N, C-alpha and C positions, 0 to 999 in steps of 0.2 A: 544572506543577501552575498550576491558576487557582482561587481563590477567589472562589467567585462572590457570595457573600452571608453575612453575618453578623449575627445579633441574639441576643440574651442566650439562652443555652442550646442555639444551634444553629448550624451553619455548613455550607455547600452549598460541595463541591470536586468541580469536573469533572463535575456533575449531580449528585454523591453527599450527602445528608444526613449530616451526625454529631450526635450530642446528647451526645457525652461530647468531654472535653478531647483534642487533637491534636498532632502533631507533624508537618508538612508537608514532606516531602521535593522535590526535584525531579521525581522519578517515581512516588513512592508517599505514603501516607498512615499512619500509625500511631495507631491509637485503639483503645481507651481509653489516654489517658497519665494513669498517674497518680504522683502525689509522695508521699515518703513522709510530709511534713508536710504534705499539705494545700495552704495558702496559703503556704508558705513554701518556696522553690525552692532545692533543694541543686545541687553538681555532680553527684550520683550521678543525680537525676533527669535530666541531662541526658547521660548516658551515650548513649544511640541516636543523638542527633542531633553530638556530639562524634566519637564512631567514624565517622560519613560526611564527615569532615574538611572542614567548611564554612568560608569566609570570615567568613563572617557568620552569625550566630543572631540572631531578631528573637524576641522573648519579649513574649508578649500576654498582660496582667498581670488581665485580667476587665474587663467593662463599668464597671467603678466604681474598677478600678484595686487591689483587694484583695489579690492575691498579690503578695507583697513578694520582692525579690529580692536578699538579704543581700550585703553588699560581698565577703564573702569567696569567694560565687560569682562575683562580677564578676571578682575578682582573679585567681581560677584561670583563669577563662576568656582573661584577658588575656597571662597566662603559657605557656596554648596558642596565642596568636595565632591568636584567635579575635575577631573584633569583634563587640560587642553592641550591639542597639537593644531598649530596654524601653519601650513603651507600653501606655496600654489596648489592649485587644482590636481594636475598632473602628478604630485609628489602625496597629497593627501589620498588619493584614490590608492595608491601603492601601499600607504600605510594603513587605511582602514582595509582592505582585503588581508593583508598579514592579520592584525588584529583580528578580525573575523575569523580567519581561518581556524586561529588557534582558541575560538571561543570565546573571547573576550567581550566584555559589556559595553560595545564601541557603537557610536552614531556619530554620520557623517553628516555634517551640513555644505554643501558644494554651490560655489558658485562657478556656473559653465563656462561665462565669457572673459572679458578682459579682467 
């Protein structure tokens, strides 16, 4: 999957526009991606990504970094032997595209607004 463009509230992946948060897998996009507590990411919010057994999950925290990733969520991912990169969504998109281009086992969970 190639993420072609991200701007506040919108992302284009493989020529399709999404206006709700997304989980980007190697071969599909899951949207809308809702979280139990909106701007607070729990491990339960990542179940679909975890079930795909990635080596790396990239978390896009929004254009201003408003979505928070609690330490307990990061700790649980580490226990599952999943590397995590958190970044504002515009940077997370760049990282995902680079990793995907290198055929790495990566999933991106992206918050599209603030």
